[in-house]
MARLUMKOL-99619 format. One record per residue: residue in three letters; x negated, y, z of N, C-alpha, C in turn. Coordinates in steps of 0.1 Angstrom, whole numbers. Example, Ala and Ser with C-alpha at 12.3 -4.5 7.8 and 13.67 -1.06 7.14 Angstrom:
// residues 2
('ala', (-132, -57, 78), (-123, -45, 78), (-132, -33, 78))
('ser', (-128, -22, 71), (-137, -11, 71), (-129, 0, 79))
***
This chain:
// residues 75
('met', (56, -190, -137), (55, -187, -123), (54, -172, -121))
('leu', (45, -165, -128), (44, -151, -127), (56, -143, -131))
('leu', (62, -148, -142), (74, -142, -147), (85, -143, -137))
('glu', (87, -154, -130), (97, -156, -120), (94, -147, -108))
('phe', (82, -145, -104), (79, -136, -93), (83, -122, -97))
('ile', (79, -118, -108), (82, -104, -112), (97, -102, -113))
('arg', (104, -111, -119), (119, -110, -120), (125, -110, -106))
('ala', (121, -119, -97), (127, -120, -84), (123, -109, -75))
('ser', (111, -105, -75), (105, -96, -65), (105, -81, -70))
('leu', (103, -79, -82), (100, -65, -87), (111, -59, -96))
('ser', (119, -67, -102), (129, -62, -111), (141, -58, -103))
('lys', (147, -47, -108), (160, -42, -102), (171, -52, -105))
('asp', (170, -60, -115), (180, -69, -119), (174, -83, -120))
('ala', (175, -91, -110), (168, -104, -110), (174, -114, -121))
('asn', (185, -111, -126), (191, -119, -137), (187, -115, -151))
('arg', (180, -104, -152), (176, -98, -165), (165, -108, -171))
('pro', (167, -111, -183), (157, -120, -190), (144, -112, -191))
('leu', (133, -119, -190), (120, -112, -191), (111, -121, -199))
('ser', (105, -115, -209), (95, -123, -217), (81, -120, -213))
('ala', (72, -128, -218), (57, -126, -214), (52, -114, -221))
('glu', (58, -109, -232), (53, -97, -239), (60, -84, -236))
('glu', (71, -85, -228), (78, -73, -225), (70, -63, -217))
('pro', (71, -51, -221), (63, -40, -213), (69, -39, -199))
('leu', (59, -40, -189), (63, -39, -175), (61, -24, -170))
('ile', (49, -19, -172), (46, -6, -167), (52, 5, -175))
('ser', (49, 4, -188), (54, 15, -197), (69, 16, -198))
('ser', (76, 5, -195), (91, 5, -195), (96, 10, -181))
('gly', (88, 10, -171), (92, 15, -158), (97, 3, -149))
('leu', (96, -9, -154), (100, -21, -147), (91, -23, -134))
('val', (78, -20, -136), (69, -22, -125), (61, -9, -123))
('asp', (60, -4, -111), (52, 8, -108), (39, 4, -102))
('ser', (32, 14, -97), (18, 12, -91), (19, 3, -79))
('phe', (30, 4, -71), (31, -5, -59), (34, -19, -64))
('gly', (41, -21, -75), (43, -34, -81), (30, -41, -86))
('ile', (21, -33, -91), (8, -38, -95), (1, -44, -83))
('val', (2, -37, -71), (-5, -42, -59), (2, -55, -55))
('glu', (15, -56, -56), (23, -68, -53), (19, -80, -62))
('ile', (17, -77, -75), (13, -87, -85), (-1, -92, -81))
('leu', (-10, -83, -78), (-24, -87, -74), (-24, -96, -62))
('ser', (-16, -92, -52), (-15, -100, -40), (-9, -114, -44))
('phe', (1, -115, -52), (7, -128, -56), (-3, -136, -63))
('ile', (-11, -130, -72), (-21, -138, -80), (-32, -143, -70))
('glu', (-36, -135, -60), (-46, -140, -51), (-40, -151, -42))
('asp', (-28, -149, -37), (-22, -159, -28), (-19, -172, -36))
('glu', (-14, -171, -48), (-9, -183, -55), (-21, -191, -62))
('trp', (-30, -183, -68), (-41, -190, -76), (-55, -188, -70))
('gly', (-56, -179, -59), (-69, -177, -54), (-78, -169, -63))
('val', (-72, -161, -72), (-80, -153, -81), (-80, -138, -77))
('asn', (-92, -133, -76), (-93, -119, -72), (-97, -110, -84))
('ile', (-87, -102, -89), (-90, -94, -100), (-95, -80, -95))
('pro', (-107, -76, -100), (-113, -63, -95), (-103, -51, -97))
('asp', (-104, -42, -88), (-95, -30, -88), (-96, -23, -102))
('gln', (-108, -22, -107), (-110, -14, -119), (-104, -21, -131))
('glu', (-100, -34, -130), (-93, -41, -141), (-78, -40, -139))
('ala', (-73, -36, -128), (-59, -35, -125), (-53, -22, -130))
('thr', (-54, -20, -143), (-49, -7, -149), (-35, -9, -154))
('ala', (-28, 2, -157), (-15, 1, -163), (-16, -6, -176))
('lys', (-26, -4, -184), (-27, -10, -197), (-29, -25, -196))
('gln', (-37, -30, -186), (-40, -44, -184), (-28, -51, -178))
('phe', (-19, -44, -171), (-8, -50, -164), (5, -47, -171))
('asp', (5, -43, -183), (17, -39, -190), (25, -50, -195))
('asn', (20, -62, -195), (28, -74, -198), (22, -86, -192))
('val', (30, -97, -191), (25, -109, -184), (14, -116, -191))
('thr', (14, -115, -204), (4, -121, -212), (-10, -115, -209))
('ser', (-11, -102, -208), (-24, -96, -205), (-28, -98, -191))
('ile', (-18, -99, -182), (-22, -102, -168), (-27, -116, -167))
('leu', (-21, -126, -174), (-26, -139, -173), (-40, -141, -180))
('arg', (-43, -132, -190), (-56, -132, -195), (-67, -129, -184))
('leu', (-63, -119, -176), (-72, -115, -165), (-73, -126, -155))
('val', (-62, -133, -152), (-63, -144, -143), (-73, -155, -148))
('asp', (-72, -158, -161), (-81, -167, -167), (-95, -163, -167))
('gln', (-97, -150, -170), (-111, -144, -170), (-117, -145, -156))
('tyr', (-110, -141, -146), (-116, -140, -133), (-114, -153, -125))
('gly', (-106, -162, -130), (-104, -174, -122), (-114, -185, -125))
('glu', (-123, -182, -135), (-133, -192, -139), (-144, -193, -129))
***
């Protein structure tokens, strides 16, 4: 679900394959505004609020690490 959101809403090429381990921030696929959009999507879709201090470029550099945060703060 998160991969599809990123591909459809944030990627310049919605047809580009995207894996859970692919770098998002360091590759330039997602910028700081994209992080805000991802945070909003997570809150709207799953009701999970990730603290701002955890929303770093390192933590948001791939879908796997983002989903770890969702699991951590969604409990």
